[in-house]
VOLUMLUM-843345 format. One record per residue (C-alpha): residue number from 1; residue in one letter; chain; z, x, y. Coordinates in steps of 0.1 Angstrom, whole numbers. Each point is the difference from the previous one (the first is absolute). Layout:
// VOLUMLUM-843345
+------+------+-------+-------+-------+-------+
: resi : resn : chain :    zz :    xx :    yy :
+------+------+-------+-------+-------+-------+
:  NUM :    a :     A :     Z :     X :     Y :
...
+------+------+-------+-------+-------+-------+
This chain:
// VOLUMLUM-843345
+------+------+-------+-------+-------+-------+
: resi : resn : chain :    zz :    xx :    yy :
+------+------+-------+-------+-------+-------+
:    1 :    x :     A :   139 :    55 :   215 :
:    2 :    x :     A :    13 :   -11 :   -35 :
:    3 :    x :     A :     2 :    26 :   -25 :
:    4 :    x :     A :   -25 :    -3 :   -30 :
:    5 :    x :     A :    30 :    -7 :   -24 :
:    6 :    x :     A :     6 :   -32 :    19 :
:    7 :    x :     A :   -36 :   -14 :     2 :
:    8 :    x :     A :   -11 :   -25 :   -25 :
:    9 :    x :     A :   -21 :    12 :   -30 :
:   10 :    x :     A :   -33 :   -15 :    -3 :
:   11 :    x :     A :   -17 :    -5 :   -35 :
:   12 :    x :     A :   -34 :   -13 :    -8 :
:   13 :    x :     A :    -4 :   -19 :   -33 :
:   14 :    x :     A :   -32 :   -17 :   -15 :
:   15 :    x :     A :    13 :   -23 :   -28 :
:   16 :    x :     A :   -36 :   -13 :    -4 :
:   17 :    x :     A :   -19 :    29 :   -12 :
:   18 :    x :     A :   -26 :    -8 :   -27 :
:   19 :    x :     A :   -16 :    20 :   -26 :
:   20 :    x :     A :   -38 :     4 :    -6 :
:   21 :    x :     A :     1 :   -34 :   -19 :
:   22 :    x :     A :    16 :   -18 :    29 :
:   23 :    x :     A :    34 :    -2 :   -18 :
:   24 :    x :     A :    33 :     5 :    19 :
:   25 :    x :     A :    12 :    35 :    -9 :
:   26 :    x :     A :    37 :    -6 :     9 :
:   27 :    x :     A :    17 :   -28 :   -21 :
:   28 :    x :     A :    12 :   -21 :    29 :
:   29 :    x :     A :    28 :   -14 :    20 :
:   30 :    x :     A :    28 :     4 :   -24 :
:   31 :    x :     A :    -5 :    37 :    -4 :
:   32 :    x :     A :    -4 :     8 :    38 :
:   33 :    x :     A :    37 :     8 :    -1 :
:   34 :    x :     A :   -10 :    32 :   -20 :
:   35 :    x :     A :   -19 :    12 :    30 :
:   36 :    x :     A :    28 :   -10 :    24 :
:   37 :    x :     A :    22 :    21 :   -19 :
:   38 :    x :     A :   -20 :    29 :     4 :
:   39 :    x :     A :    -2 :    -8 :    38 :
:   40 :    x :     A :    37 :    -1 :     1 :
:   41 :    x :     A :     3 :    33 :   -19 :
:   42 :    x :     A :   -25 :    15 :    24 :
:   43 :    x :     A :    20 :   -10 :    29 :
:   44 :    x :     A :    30 :    15 :   -16 :
:   45 :    x :     A :   -19 :    33 :    -6 :
:   46 :    x :     A :     3 :    -1 :   -40 :
:   47 :    x :     A :   -35 :   -16 :    -8 :
:   48 :    x :     A :   -28 :    21 :   -16 :
:   49 :    x :     A :   -29 :     1 :    24 :
:   50 :    x :     A :   -33 :    18 :     7 :
:   51 :    x :     A :   -14 :     7 :    34 :
:   52 :    x :     A :   -35 :   -16 :     7 :
:   53 :    x :     A :   -22 :    -4 :    31 :
:   54 :    x :     A :    17 :   -34 :     5 :
:   55 :    x :     A :    35 :    12 :    -5 :
:   56 :    x :     A :    23 :     2 :   -29 :
:   57 :    x :     A :    -8 :   -20 :   -33 :
:   58 :    x :     A :    21 :    -2 :   -31 :
:   59 :    x :     A :    -9 :    24 :   -29 :
:   60 :    x :     A :   -14 :   -18 :   -31 :
:   61 :    x :     A :    33 :     1 :   -16 :
:   62 :    x :     A :    22 :    -9 :    30 :
:   63 :    x :     A :    -3 :   -39 :    -3 :
:   64 :    x :     A :    20 :   -14 :   -29 :
:   65 :    x :     A :   -26 :   -16 :   -23 :
:   66 :    x :     A :    23 :    -6 :   -30 :
:   67 :    x :     A :   -10 :   -30 :   -18 :
:   68 :    x :     A :   -34 :    -4 :    18 :
:   69 :    x :     A :   -33 :     5 :   -17 :
:   70 :    x :     A :   -14 :    22 :    27 :
:   71 :    x :     A :   -18 :    31 :   -13 :
:   72 :    x :     A :     5 :    33 :    18 :
:   73 :    x :     A :   -36 :    -1 :    10 :
:   74 :    x :     A :     5 :   -33 :    18 :
:   75 :    x :     A :    29 :    14 :    18 :
:   76 :    x :     A :   -22 :    31 :    10 :
:   77 :    x :     A :   -25 :   -25 :    14 :
:   78 :    x :     A :    26 :   -20 :    18 :
:   79 :    x :     A :    14 :    31 :    18 :
:   80 :    x :     A :   -34 :    15 :    10 :
:   81 :    x :     A :   -10 :     0 :    36 :
:   82 :    x :     A :   -31 :   -20 :     5 :
:   83 :    x :     A :   -14 :    24 :    26 :
:   84 :    x :     A :   -30 :   -21 :     9 :
:   85 :    x :     A :    21 :   -34 :     1 :
:   86 :    x :     A :    24 :    17 :    24 :
:   87 :    x :     A :   -26 :    14 :    23 :
:   88 :    x :     A :   -17 :   -35 :     0 :
:   89 :    x :     A :    33 :   -16 :    10 :
:   90 :    x :     A :    13 :    24 :    25 :
:   91 :    x :     A :   -21 :   -16 :    29 :
:   92 :    x :     A :    17 :   -34 :    -7 :
:   93 :    x :     A :    35 :    17 :     2 :
:   94 :    x :     A :   -10 :    17 :    33 :
:   95 :    x :     A :   -14 :   -34 :    14 :
:   96 :    x :     A :    35 :   -15 :    -7 :
:   97 :    x :     A :    18 :    28 :    14 :
:   98 :    x :     A :   -22 :    -2 :    31 :
:   99 :    x :     A :    11 :   -35 :     6 :
:  100 :    x :     A :    35 :    10 :     1 :
:  101 :    x :     A :    -6 :    23 :    28 :
:  102 :    x :     A :    28 :    19 :    16 :
:  103 :    x :     A :    26 :   -18 :   -23 :
:  104 :    x :     A :   -12 :    20 :   -29 :
:  105 :    x :     A :    20 :    31 :    -5 :
:  106 :    x :     A :   -23 :    32 :     4 :
:  107 :    x :     A :    11 :    12 :   -33 :
:  108 :    x :     A :   -17 :   -28 :   -18 :
:  109 :    x :     A :   -33 :     8 :    18 :
:  110 :    x :     A :     4 :    36 :    -9 :
:  111 :    x :     A :     7 :    -7 :   -35 :
:  112 :    x :     A :   -31 :   -22 :    -4 :
:  113 :    x :     A :   -20 :    28 :    15 :
:  114 :    x :     A :    15 :    25 :   -23 :
:  115 :    x :     A :    -7 :   -21 :   -30 :
:  116 :    x :     A :   -37 :    -1 :    11 :
:  117 :    x :     A :    -2 :    37 :     6 :
:  118 :    x :     A :    18 :     5 :   -35 :
:  119 :    x :     A :   -24 :   -23 :   -18 :
:  120 :    x :     A :   -31 :    15 :    16 :
:  121 :    x :     A :    11 :    35 :   -10 :
:  122 :    x :     A :     8 :   -11 :   -35 :
:  123 :    x :     A :   -21 :     4 :   -31 :
:  124 :    x :     A :   -18 :   -32 :   -12 :
+------+------+-------+-------+-------+-------+
């Protein structure tokens, strides 16, 4: 068995989140490197993060937004866990995992199950 420090790190990013007016909240492709910088820092153990039902997310001030016109409120929205959305999408992930059968590491199935349990136990 491979030690946890040798396993690949998995991150989920939604670049296409929209606000209530249907406008993209994140500025776009050219600024995705700011999020990738946080991911690299997280792998190195230096990034500021907060634990959520779906894993660790950046704190509101952890992603460098220098020169961007993104209000703190928008960053807060971007970093919120959409509980209902996650619960709605989890069956789709499980269905995909089921197609992989025994080739899927058991830890990934457990993580998916843990995420569902965490979401169901979390406040709305």
